[in-house]
DRENDO-1510 file (C-alpha; in Angstrom, 1 decimal, always signed):
<recs>
REC; n; res; u; v; w
REC; 1; MET; -30.7; -20.2; -32.9 .
REC; 2; HIS; -29.3; -18.6; -36.3 .
REC; 3; ARG; -27.5; -15.1; -35.8 .
REC; 4; GLU; -30.3; -13.1; -37.5 .
REC; 5; SER; -32.5; -14.7; -34.6 .
REC; 6; VAL; -30.9; -13.6; -32.2 .
REC; 7; LYS; -31.2; -9.8; -33.8 .
REC; 8; SER; -34.8; -10.2; -33.4 .
REC; 9; ILE; -35.1; -10.8; -30.5 .
REC; 10; PHE; -34.1; -7.6; -28.9 .
REC; 11; SER; -35.3; -4.3; -29.6 .
REC; 12; SER; -33.0; -1.6; -30.6 .
REC; 13; ALA; -34.4; +0.3; -27.3 .
REC; 14; ALA; -33.6; -3.4; -25.1 .
REC; 15; ARG; -30.2; -3.0; -26.8 .
REC; 16; ALA; -29.6; +0.6; -25.7 .
REC; 17; SER; -30.7; -0.9; -22.0 .
REC; 18; CYS; -28.7; -3.3; -21.8 .
REC; 19; GLY; -25.6; -1.1; -23.1 .
REC; 20; ALA; -26.0; +1.2; -20.0 .
REC; 21; PHE; -26.3; -1.5; -17.5 .
REC; 22; LEU; -23.0; -2.6; -18.8 .
REC; 23; ILE; -21.5; +0.7; -18.5 .
REC; 24; VAL; -22.8; +1.3; -15.2 .
REC; 25; ALA; -21.6; -2.3; -14.0 .
REC; 26; LEU; -18.1; -1.0; -15.7 .
REC; 27; ALA; -17.9; +2.1; -13.8 .
REC; 28; LEU; -18.8; +0.6; -10.3 .
REC; 29; GLY; -16.3; -1.8; -11.4 .
REC; 30; GLN; -13.9; +0.6; -11.7 .
REC; 31; ASN; -14.9; +2.7; -8.5 .
REC; 32; SER; -14.6; -0.9; -5.7 .
REC; 33; THR; -12.7; -0.6; -3.6 .
REC; 34; TYR; -11.4; -3.0; -0.6 .
REC; 35; LEU; -10.4; -3.2; +3.0 .
REC; 36; GLY; -7.2; -4.6; +4.2 .
REC; 37; PHE; -5.2; -4.8; +7.7 .
REC; 38; ASP; -1.4; -4.5; +8.5 .
REC; 39; ARG; +0.4; -5.7; +11.8 .
REC; 40; ASN; +4.1; -5.9; +12.4 .
REC; 41; ASP; +3.1; -9.5; +14.2 .
REC; 42; TYR; +1.7; -12.8; +12.1 .
REC; 43; PRO; -1.8; -13.0; +13.7 .
REC; 44; GLY; -1.3; -16.7; +13.5 .
REC; 45; ASP; -2.6; -19.3; +11.2 .
REC; 46; ALA; -5.9; -19.9; +13.5 .
REC; 47; ASN; -7.1; -16.2; +12.9 .
REC; 48; LEU; -6.5; -16.1; +9.4 .
REC; 49; LYS; -10.3; -17.5; +8.5 .
REC; 50; THR; -11.6; -15.0; +11.1 .
REC; 51; LEU; -10.0; -11.7; +9.7 .
REC; 52; ARG; -10.8; -12.7; +6.0 .
REC; 53; GLN; -14.0; -12.6; +6.8 .
REC; 54; THR; -13.8; -8.4; +7.4 .
REC; 55; PHE; -10.5; -7.7; +4.9 .
REC; 56; SER; -9.6; -8.4; +1.6 .
REC; 57; TYR; -5.5; -8.5; +1.8 .
REC; 58; ALA; -3.1; -8.6; +4.5 .
REC; 59; GLY; +0.3; -6.7; +4.7 .
REC; 60; TYR; +2.8; -8.9; +4.9 .
REC; 61; TRP; +6.7; -7.9; +6.1 .
REC; 62; LEU; +9.4; -9.4; +3.7 .
REC; 63; ASN; +12.0; -7.7; +7.2 .
REC; 64; ASN; +12.1; -6.9; +10.3 .
REC; 65; PRO; +8.8; -4.4; +10.5 .
REC; 66; PRO; +9.9; -1.1; +12.7 .
REC; 67; GLY; +11.3; -1.6; +16.2 .
REC; 68; GLU; +10.7; -5.2; +16.1 .
REC; 69; LYS; +14.0; -7.8; +16.2 .
REC; 70; THR; +12.7; -10.6; +14.0 .
REC; 71; ASN; +9.8; -10.8; +11.5 .
REC; 72; SER; +7.0; -13.5; +12.3 .
REC; 73; TRP; +5.7; -13.4; +8.9 .
REC; 74; ARG; +8.8; -14.9; +7.3 .
REC; 75; GLY; +7.5; -18.5; +6.0 .
REC; 76; HIS; +3.8; -17.8; +5.9 .
REC; 77; ARG; +2.4; -16.6; +2.5 .
REC; 78; ASP; +1.1; -19.4; +1.5 .
REC; 79; ALA; -1.1; -20.2; +4.4 .
REC; 80; VAL; -1.8; -16.1; +4.1 .
REC; 81; GLU; -3.0; -16.7; +0.3 .
REC; 82; SER; -4.7; -20.1; +1.2 .
REC; 83; ALA; -7.2; -18.3; +3.0 .
REC; 84; GLY; -7.8; -16.3; +0.4 .
REC; 85; PHE; -6.0; -13.1; +1.0 .
REC; 86; GLY; -4.1; -11.0; -1.6 .
REC; 87; PHE; -1.5; -9.0; -0.1 .
REC; 88; LEU; +0.3; -5.7; +0.9 .
REC; 89; VAL; +4.3; -6.5; +0.8 .
REC; 90; LEU; +6.4; -4.3; +2.6 .
REC; 91; PHE; +9.6; -3.6; +3.2 .
REC; 92; ASN; +10.8; -1.6; +6.5 .
REC; 93; GLY; +12.9; +1.1; +5.2 .
REC; 94; GLN; +16.4; +3.2; +6.3 .
REC; 95; LEU; +15.1; +6.3; +8.6 .
REC; 96; TYR; +17.4; +9.7; +7.8 .
REC; 97; ALA; +20.0; +9.0; +10.9 .
REC; 98; GLU; +21.2; +6.1; +9.0 .
REC; 99; LEU; +22.3; +7.1; +5.6 .
REC; 100; LYS; +24.0; +10.1; +6.7 .
REC; 101; SER; +25.4; +11.6; +3.2 .
REC; 102; VAL; +23.9; +11.4; +0.0 .
REC; 103; ALA; +26.6; +8.7; -1.2 .
REC; 104; ASN; +26.1; +6.6; +1.3 .
REC; 105; ALA; +22.0; +6.4; +0.9 .
REC; 106; THR; +22.0; +5.6; -2.6 .
REC; 107; ARG; +24.6; +2.7; -1.8 .
REC; 108; VAL; +22.5; +1.7; +1.4 .
REC; 109; GLY; +19.6; +2.2; -1.1 .
REC; 110; LYS; +20.9; -0.5; -3.7 .
REC; 111; LEU; +22.0; -2.9; -1.1 .
REC; 112; ASP; +18.0; -2.6; +0.7 .
REC; 113; ALA; +16.5; -3.2; -2.6 .
REC; 114; GLN; +18.5; -6.4; -3.4 .
REC; 115; SER; +17.4; -7.4; +0.1 .
REC; 116; ALA; +13.6; -6.6; -0.4 .
REC; 117; THR; +13.5; -8.7; -4.0 .
REC; 118; ALA; +15.4; -11.6; -2.6 .
REC; 119; ALA; +13.0; -11.5; +0.2 .
REC; 120; ALA; +10.4; -11.6; -2.2 .
REC; 121; ARG; +11.4; -14.6; -4.5 .
REC; 122; ARG; +12.6; -16.6; -1.2 .
REC; 123; GLU; +8.3; -16.1; +0.2 .
REC; 124; GLY; +7.3; -17.0; -3.2 .
REC; 125; PHE; +6.1; -13.5; -4.5 .
REC; 126; PRO; +6.2; -13.5; -8.5 .
REC; 127; ALA; +7.6; -11.0; -10.8 .
REC; 128; LYS; +5.9; -7.7; -11.2 .
REC; 129; THR; +4.6; -7.6; -7.1 .
REC; 130; ILE; +4.8; -4.5; -5.6 .
REC; 131; ILE; +6.9; -3.8; -3.0 .
REC; 132; PHE; +5.9; -0.9; -0.8 .
REC; 133; LEU; +9.5; +0.6; +1.0 .
REC; 134; ASP; +7.9; +1.5; +4.8 .
REC; 135; GLN; +8.9; +5.4; +5.0 .
REC; 136; GLU; +8.4; +5.8; +9.1 .
REC; 137; GLN; +9.8; +9.4; +9.2 .
REC; 138; GLY; +7.2; +12.3; +7.5 .
REC; 139; GLY; +8.0; +15.7; +6.2 .
REC; 140; ARG; +9.8; +17.3; +3.1 .
REC; 141; MET; +12.4; +14.1; +2.3 .
REC; 142; LEU; +15.6; +15.7; +2.7 .
REC; 143; PRO; +18.4; +15.1; +0.1 .
REC; 144; ALA; +20.0; +11.6; +1.6 .
REC; 145; GLN; +16.3; +10.1; +1.8 .
REC; 146; LYS; +15.6; +11.0; -1.9 .
REC; 147; ALA; +18.8; +9.4; -2.9 .
REC; 148; TYR; +18.1; +6.3; -1.1 .
REC; 149; ILE; +14.3; +5.8; -2.1 .
REC; 150; TYR; +14.7; +6.6; -5.3 .
REC; 151; ALA; +17.8; +4.0; -5.7 .
REC; 152; TRP; +15.9; +1.5; -3.8 .
REC; 153; VAL; +12.9; +1.9; -6.4 .
REC; 154; ASP; +15.7; +1.7; -9.2 .
REC; 155; ASP; +17.1; -1.5; -8.6 .
REC; 156; VAL; +13.6; -3.2; -7.3 .
REC; 157; ALA; +12.4; -2.2; -11.0 .
REC; 158; ALA; +15.2; -3.6; -12.6 .
REC; 159; ALA; +15.1; -6.9; -10.1 .
REC; 160; GLY; +11.3; -7.5; -11.9 .
REC; 161; PHE; +9.3; -6.2; -9.1 .
REC; 162; ARG; +7.4; -3.2; -8.6 .
REC; 163; ALA; +8.2; -0.7; -6.3 .
REC; 164; GLY; +5.6; +1.4; -3.8 .
REC; 165; VAL; +6.0; +3.5; -0.9 .
REC; 166; TYR; +4.3; +4.1; +2.2 .
REC; 167; CYS; +4.4; +7.0; +3.5 .
REC; 168; SER; +2.5; +10.1; +5.2 .
REC; 169; GLY; +0.0; +12.2; +3.3 .
REC; 170; GLN; -1.2; +14.2; +5.8 .
REC; 171; PRO; +0.6; +17.8; +6.1 .
REC; 172; ALA; +3.2; +18.2; +7.7 .
REC; 173; PRO; +2.3; +21.3; +10.3 .
REC; 174; ASP; +6.4; +21.9; +11.8 .
REC; 175; ASP; +7.4; +21.8; +7.8 .
REC; 176; GLN; +5.8; +24.4; +6.0 .
REC; 177; ASN; +2.7; +21.8; +5.5 .
REC; 178; VAL; +4.8; +19.2; +2.7 .
REC; 179; VAL; +3.0; +16.3; +1.9 .
REC; 180; THR; +5.5; +13.6; +2.2 .
REC; 181; ALA; +3.6; +11.3; -1.0 .
REC; 182; GLU; +3.1; +14.7; -2.5 .
REC; 183; ASP; +7.1; +15.6; -2.2 .
REC; 184; ILE; +8.5; +12.0; -3.2 .
REC; 185; ARG; +6.2; +12.2; -6.3 .
REC; 186; ALA; +7.5; +15.6; -7.5 .
REC; 187; HIS; +10.9; +14.8; -7.5 .
REC; 188; ALA; +10.4; +11.2; -8.7 .
REC; 189; GLY; +12.1; +12.3; -11.9 .
REC; 190; ASP; +15.0; +14.1; -10.7 .
REC; 191; ALA; +17.7; +11.1; -10.6 .
REC; 192; VAL; +16.6; +9.9; -13.5 .
REC; 193; THR; +17.0; +12.9; -15.3 .
REC; 194; ALA; +20.5; +13.3; -13.6 .
REC; 195; SER; +21.3; +10.0; -14.2 .
REC; 196; ALA; +20.8; +10.2; -18.3 .
REC; 197; ARG; +23.1; +13.3; -18.5 .
REC; 198; GLU; +25.5; +11.1; -16.7 .
REC; 199; GLY; +25.6; +8.5; -19.5 .
REC; 200; ALA; +23.5; +6.3; -17.6 .
REC; 201; ARG; +20.9; +4.0; -18.8 .
REC; 202; ALA; +17.9; +5.9; -18.7 .
REC; 203; THR; +14.8; +6.2; -21.1 .
REC; 204; GLN; +12.3; +7.6; -18.4 .
REC; 205; THR; +11.3; +10.7; -17.1 .
REC; 206; GLN; +9.3; +9.8; -14.2 .
REC; 207; ARG; +9.4; +6.7; -11.8 .
REC; 208; ASP; +6.6; +3.9; -11.6 .
REC; 209; ILE; +6.0; +4.7; -8.3 .
REC; 210; THR; +2.4; +3.4; -6.6 .
REC; 211; TYR; +1.6; +5.1; -3.0 .
REC; 212; TRP; +0.5; +4.2; +0.0 .
REC; 213; ALA; -0.9; +7.3; +1.7 .
REC; 214; ILE; -0.8; +7.2; +5.9 .
REC; 215; ASN; -3.8; +9.7; +6.9 .
REC; 216; ASP; -5.6; +8.7; +9.8 .
REC; 217; SER; -6.7; +12.4; +11.1 .
REC; 218; CYS; -10.7; +12.4; +11.7 .
REC; 219; PRO; -11.7; +13.7; +9.0 .
REC; 220; PRO; -11.1; +12.3; +6.5 .
REC; 221; ALA; -10.7; +9.2; +8.5 .
REC; 222; PRO; -13.9; +7.0; +9.1 .
REC; 223; GLY; -11.5; +6.2; +12.7 .
REC; 224; CYS; -11.4; +2.4; +14.0 .
REC; 225; THR; -14.4; +1.1; +11.7 .
REC; 226; PHE; -14.6; -1.3; +9.1 .
REC; 227; PRO; -17.0; -0.4; +6.3 .
REC; 228; GLY; -18.7; -2.8; +3.9 .
REC; 229; ASN; -18.3; +0.0; +1.2 .
REC; 230; PRO; -14.9; +1.3; +2.0 .
REC; 231; PRO; -14.0; +5.3; +1.2 .
REC; 232; LYS; -11.5; +5.7; -1.8 .
REC; 233; PRO; -7.9; +5.9; -1.4 .
REC; 234; ALA; -8.2; +9.8; -2.6 .
REC; 235; GLU; -10.1; +10.4; +0.2 .
REC; 236; SER; -7.2; +10.4; +1.9 .
REC; 237; GLY; -6.4; +13.7; +0.7 .
REC; 238; VAL; -3.5; +12.3; -1.5 .
REC; 239; ASP; -5.8; +12.0; -4.6 .
REC; 240; PHE; -3.0; +9.4; -6.8 .
REC; 241; ALA; -2.9; +7.3; -3.6 .
REC; 242; GLU; -4.2; +3.5; -4.7 .
REC; 243; VAL; -3.6; +2.7; -1.2 .
REC; 244; TRP; -5.2; +4.4; +2.3 .
REC; 245; GLN; -4.1; +3.1; +5.7 .
REC; 246; PHE; -7.1; +5.1; +8.0 .
REC; 247; ALA; -6.5; +3.8; +11.3 .
REC; 248; GLN; -3.3; +2.5; +13.2 .
REC; 249; SER; -3.3; +0.2; +16.3 .
REC; 250; PRO; -2.2; +2.3; +19.1 .
REC; 251; GLN; -4.8; +5.7; +17.9 .
REC; 252; ARG; -2.3; +8.7; +17.6 .
REC; 253; LYS; -3.6; +11.1; +20.1 .
REC; 254; ASP; -2.0; +13.3; +18.7 .
REC; 255; VAL; -3.3; +13.4; +15.4 .
REC; 256; ALA; -6.2; +11.5; +15.6 .
REC; 257; GLY; -7.8; +12.4; +18.8 .
REC; 258; ARG; -10.9; +13.2; +17.4 .
REC; 259; CYS; -11.7; +9.8; +16.3 .
REC; 260; THR; -13.9; +8.4; +18.6 .
REC; 261; ASN; -14.1; +4.8; +17.8 .
REC; 262; TYR; -11.3; +3.2; +18.7 .
REC; 263; SER; -11.8; +0.8; +22.2 .
REC; 264; ALA; -10.7; +2.3; +25.3 .
REC; 265; ASP; -7.3; +1.6; +25.2 .
REC; 266; GLY; -6.4; +3.1; +21.7 .
REC; 267; GLU; -6.6; -0.2; +19.8 .
REC; 268; CYS; -8.3; -1.0; +16.9 .
REC; 269; TYR; -9.9; -4.4; +17.1 .
REC; 270; PRO; -11.3; -6.1; +14.1 .
REC; 271; PRO; -14.3; -8.4; +14.6 .
REC; 272; GLY; -14.6; -11.6; +16.2 .
REC; 273; LEU; -11.0; -10.7; +17.9 .
REC; 274; GLU; -11.6; -8.2; +20.6 .
REC; 275; SER; -11.2; -10.7; +23.1 .
REC; 276; GLN; -7.9; -12.1; +21.9 .
REC; 277; ARG; -6.5; -8.0; +21.8 .
REC; 278; LEU; -5.7; -8.8; +18.6 .
REC; 279; HIS; -5.4; -5.1; +16.8 .
REC; 280; VAL; -4.7; -3.9; +13.8 .
REC; 281; ASP; -4.1; -0.9; +11.0 .
REC; 282; VAL; -7.0; -0.4; +8.4 .
REC; 283; ASN; -6.6; +0.2; +5.0 .
REC; 284; THR; -8.6; +0.9; +2.0 .
REC; 285; ALA; -7.0; +0.2; -1.5 .
REC; 286; THR; -8.0; -0.1; -5.5 .
REC; 287; SER; -7.7; -3.3; -5.7 .
REC; 288; ALA; -7.9; -6.8; -3.7 .
REC; 289; ASP; -4.3; -7.2; -4.2 .
REC; 290; PRO; -3.1; -4.2; -4.1 .
REC; 291; SER; +0.9; -5.8; -4.4 .
REC; 292; HIS; -0.8; -8.4; -7.0 .
REC; 293; GLY; +1.2; -10.9; -5.2 .
REC; 294; ARG; -1.0; -13.8; -5.7 .
REC; 295; THR; +0.1; -16.7; -7.5 .
REC; 296; HIS; -3.8; -18.3; -8.3 .
</recs>
């Protein structure tokens, strides 16, 4: 068909309507949210199909999860991706008591970054995958904690990956209501500037960090639920979060006591796996592959 004929088919009004439709479609696409799960123990290959009916992505540990002596996720990346999942790639970070001093924290942060990126490569994650550093302690980060986090972030980036932080998105009532995610972000340029003054190579003024916020208090959290249209991560109270963990297993009674939709035993079981008592933490994200860890 000639180009002139195509033009004659559509009136200016029709073209305007089409353009408006495309704008709305693009806006809806930009605002899409996706449900995902994470848990310390690998759920087993046999359960992936059932989990995929509810979730778009899965948390994936690169080292031993908190409180665990082994990592049962190791070696299962291909099975998880083949089942159709995207990824939230996690590395369990150090607690304050293990850091001791700023100098030691910086050294340990670099070593942990090397461990995280080596594990990511070994598992088959591509370059630029976002690796989230799990920070279990909340409130204002002390100098050693910040030194550890930023050293880890810098060396993860230097190794060709991207860095994220999994941390509290809730005000800490015993620490002047400081929100950990905001505290980490507010100081993410400090050490870069200091390094520049010391003559090190530093061209950026703010580190590129992706934030995965935890806030399981109802409200704003919806509790143990699996909505087809999940809330936006910014509704967590951390407006720059790209991932929001809004339900944890077991239910934290001191924080999430107002959430009434957990199971009687305090766990959060996804659809189809209640009888197996396979509990999960539930997340919403701005991407179906928040770590960008898929290879196809």
